[in-house]
C-alpha distance (Angstrom), angle and dihedral (degrees) to the residues before:
residue distance angle dihedral
M1 . . .
K2 3.78 . .
S3 3.82 122.1 .
T4 3.76 123.7 -116.3
G5 3.80 90.6 -103.0
E6 3.82 92.4 53.5
Q7 3.77 92.2 48.6
V8 3.77 91.8 50.3
T9 3.77 97.3 49.7
D10 3.81 92.8 40.4
M11 3.74 91.4 54.0
A12 3.81 89.6 51.9
E13 3.70 96.7 46.9
N14 3.78 97.6 42.6
S15 3.82 100.0 41.7
E16 3.73 126.4 92.1
T17 3.78 92.8 -158.1
I18 3.77 131.6 43.2
P19 3.85 110.0 -101.2
V20 3.74 118.7 -123.1
P21 3.87 116.3 -139.2
T22 3.75 117.2 -112.7
H23 3.76 91.1 -140.3
H24 3.79 138.1 13.5
G25 3.85 100.8 -123.3
F26 3.82 117.8 142.8
A27 3.79 95.8 -102.3
S28 3.78 91.3 43.3
I29 3.80 91.4 56.9
L30 3.71 92.8 48.2
A31 3.79 92.1 49.7
D32 3.76 91.7 47.1
D33 3.84 91.1 54.6
V34 3.77 89.1 54.2
I35 3.79 92.1 48.1
R36 3.77 92.0 49.4
A37 3.77 91.7 47.7
Y38 3.86 93.2 52.4
A39 3.75 91.3 43.2
S40 3.85 89.8 53.6
L41 3.76 90.4 49.4
D42 3.87 91.2 48.4
Q43 3.85 88.6 53.9
Q44 3.78 96.7 44.9
K45 3.84 117.4 15.1
D46 3.82 99.3 -158.1
A47 3.76 135.1 132.6
P48 3.86 98.1 -99.3
N49 3.93 90.2 54.1
R50 3.81 91.0 46.9
R51 3.79 91.0 53.1
N52 3.80 91.2 45.3
V53 3.81 89.3 56.0
I54 3.76 89.7 55.5
R55 3.78 93.4 50.3
S56 3.83 94.3 45.0
V57 3.82 94.4 47.5
F58 3.85 91.6 51.7
V59 3.78 92.9 47.4
A60 3.79 86.0 53.7
I61 3.82 92.2 47.0
E62 3.76 93.3 49.9
G63 3.79 90.7 48.2
L64 3.86 93.7 48.9
V65 3.80 91.5 49.8
W66 3.82 90.7 49.6
T67 3.86 90.8 48.6
C68 3.83 90.7 49.6
R69 3.81 90.7 46.2
E70 3.79 92.9 53.8
H71 3.76 91.0 44.1
V72 3.76 91.2 54.8
R73 3.84 93.1 43.6
D74 3.83 91.2 49.4
T75 3.87 91.3 48.4
A76 3.77 91.5 51.4
A77 3.75 92.0 49.7
S78 3.79 91.6 48.6
L79 3.79 90.2 52.9
D80 3.83 91.0 45.9
E81 3.87 88.7 -117.7
L82 3.79 101.2 113.6
T83 3.72 108.0 112.2
P84 3.96 120.7 -153.5
L85 3.78 90.7 -113.8
A86 3.79 95.6 48.4
N87 3.84 89.9 46.2
L88 3.83 89.8 53.8
A89 3.75 93.1 48.4
L90 3.82 95.1 45.6
R91 3.79 89.0 50.4
E92 3.85 89.7 49.2
M93 3.74 89.9 -121.7
T94 3.79 135.7 130.1
Y95 3.81 132.2 174.6
T96 3.70 142.3 -128.7
V97 3.79 132.9 -167.1
T98 3.79 119.4 -133.7
E99 3.79 124.7 -140.1
Q100 3.83 87.8 -101.1
G101 3.80 88.5 58.9
L102 3.89 95.2 -107.3
L103 3.81 114.2 150.3
L104 3.87 109.1 -137.3
E105 3.76 129.0 -175.8
Q106 3.77 119.2 -132.7
V107 3.78 129.7 -165.5
R108 3.79 112.0 -113.3
F109 3.88 115.5 -166.6
I110 3.86 114.2 -137.3
T111 3.78 118.9 -165.0
L112 3.79 116.8 -118.0
P113 3.81 95.9 -110.2
A114 3.80 91.7 47.7
M115 3.85 91.3 47.9
L116 3.81 91.9 49.6
R117 3.75 90.9 51.0
L118 3.79 90.0 46.6
V119 3.80 91.2 50.8
T120 3.75 90.9 47.5
R121 3.81 94.4 50.9
Q122 3.76 91.9 48.0
A123 3.83 91.0 49.0
Q124 3.84 89.5 48.7
S125 3.81 88.8 55.2
L126 3.77 86.8 60.9
A127 3.83 97.9 38.5
T128 3.79 110.5 26.2
E129 3.81 92.4 -171.0
L130 3.82 90.9 62.0
S131 3.89 111.6 113.2
V132 3.79 130.4 -176.9
D133 3.81 121.8 -174.5
F134 3.74 108.4 -129.2
G135 3.86 91.2 167.7
G136 3.78 98.9 60.3
P137 3.83 136.4 90.1
G138 3.76 93.7 -90.1
W139 3.73 94.9 61.4
A140 3.77 92.3 41.2
A141 3.80 88.8 50.9
L142 3.82 91.6 52.6
K143 3.80 92.6 55.3
T144 3.73 92.4 46.3
A145 3.87 90.2 46.9
M146 3.78 91.2 52.4
A147 3.77 89.9 58.2
I148 3.78 89.8 51.2
R149 3.83 90.3 47.9
N150 3.76 91.3 51.2
R151 3.77 94.1 47.9
V152 3.75 91.5 51.0
T153 3.79 99.5 44.2
H154 3.80 92.8 41.2
P155 3.80 104.5 36.9
K156 3.75 122.5 -178.9
S157 3.82 97.7 175.4
L158 3.91 142.3 13.5
D159 3.85 87.4 -96.1
D160 3.83 90.2 60.5
L161 3.82 89.1 61.5
T162 3.75 93.4 54.5
V163 3.88 114.4 105.4
T164 3.73 115.9 -171.8
I165 3.82 130.7 -158.6
H166 3.82 86.8 -107.3
D167 3.83 89.9 53.1
L168 3.83 89.7 51.1
S169 3.82 90.3 49.3
T170 3.80 92.0 49.6
V171 3.85 92.9 50.3
R172 3.84 91.1 47.3
T173 3.78 89.9 52.9
S174 3.70 91.9 49.5
F175 3.76 92.4 49.0
Q176 3.78 92.2 50.7
W177 3.77 91.1 48.4
I178 3.85 93.4 50.4
A179 3.76 92.6 45.5
S180 3.75 95.0 51.1
T181 3.81 93.3 40.0
T182 3.83 95.7 50.9
T183 3.79 91.5 44.9
Y184 3.80 89.8 50.7
I185 3.79 92.0 50.7
M186 3.77 93.0 48.9
E187 3.77 92.1 47.6
M188 3.80 89.5 52.3
M189 3.86 89.4 51.4
N190 3.79 89.4 50.6
A191 3.79 89.6 51.9
R192 3.80 91.9 49.5
L193 3.83 90.9 50.0
L194 3.86 89.2 48.7
Q195 3.74 90.2 51.7
H196 3.80 93.1 48.4
N197 3.80 91.1 50.4
T198 3.82 88.9 49.1
D199 3.79 91.5 50.5
M200 3.78 92.0 46.7
A201 3.77 90.8 51.5
E202 3.76 89.7 52.4
I203 3.79 91.5 49.2
M204 3.86 92.2 51.3
K205 3.80 88.4 49.0
R206 3.83 90.1 55.2
L207 3.76 91.1 43.8
D208 3.70 90.8 57.0
A209 3.79 88.6 51.6
G210 3.79 90.8 50.3
D211 3.81 98.6 -111.4
P212 3.84 106.0 176.1
V213 3.90 92.0 -151.1
A214 3.74 91.0 56.5
C215 3.75 91.4 45.3
A216 3.82 89.4 53.7
L217 3.79 92.0 50.4
I218 3.75 92.8 52.7
N219 3.81 92.4 47.9
T220 3.77 91.0 50.7
H221 3.84 91.1 51.5
C222 3.78 92.9 48.5
D223 3.88 92.1 47.8
R224 3.86 89.5 51.5
T225 3.78 90.3 48.7
K226 3.77 93.3 49.7
S227 3.81 90.4 47.7
R228 3.78 91.6 53.3
A229 3.77 91.6 48.3
R230 3.83 90.4 52.9
I231 3.72 91.2 51.1
S232 3.81 91.0 48.9
N233 3.80 93.5 49.6
S234 3.86 91.8 48.0
D235 3.85 88.2 58.8
């Protein structure tokens, strides 16, 4: 089965007309921009359209990683597994304390590769069987494609504006890898939530039956929640 990235680029390259998205969700708009960029390039293979493909693909890549990041963060929060430190990092925030003792949040930029690795590690803490290949051609293509994007969006010479066929191929490979990787991570998080809900339903069933082990588990969870609330209130 083809990945999301392969489907998007195949649609653009094989269609004679520009597809119209069936809905206007965040991911749909990002994908539609990529489709339209490839379609324009297919109709007129010139330098401006090549550069537009690079820009559109990376807007989509950034958006997909952000979507995946939020999905993992929400999943961890739902499972009561989101630590304050991980929450700050995933939100790209840090903090400082003023001389008056005021606690202030500060934005902390995290590079795309670092964020993807962070998201993957946080996801693995929730689903230990999750595995992402950071040693393969997809990851390598992403790092090379980022250099191409940076060169095109921050040009210092005419050569920086040149986008070769090889550049386009590298960027396409990176997009396909990001699309399939982020989809895979989010699917694993959905499976983890489903398992959690199934387990909770079983615990509730056992509680209704008066199972002492289930009662002890619930009491432990309630005590931990109350303890966290007391610590938060004391701050």
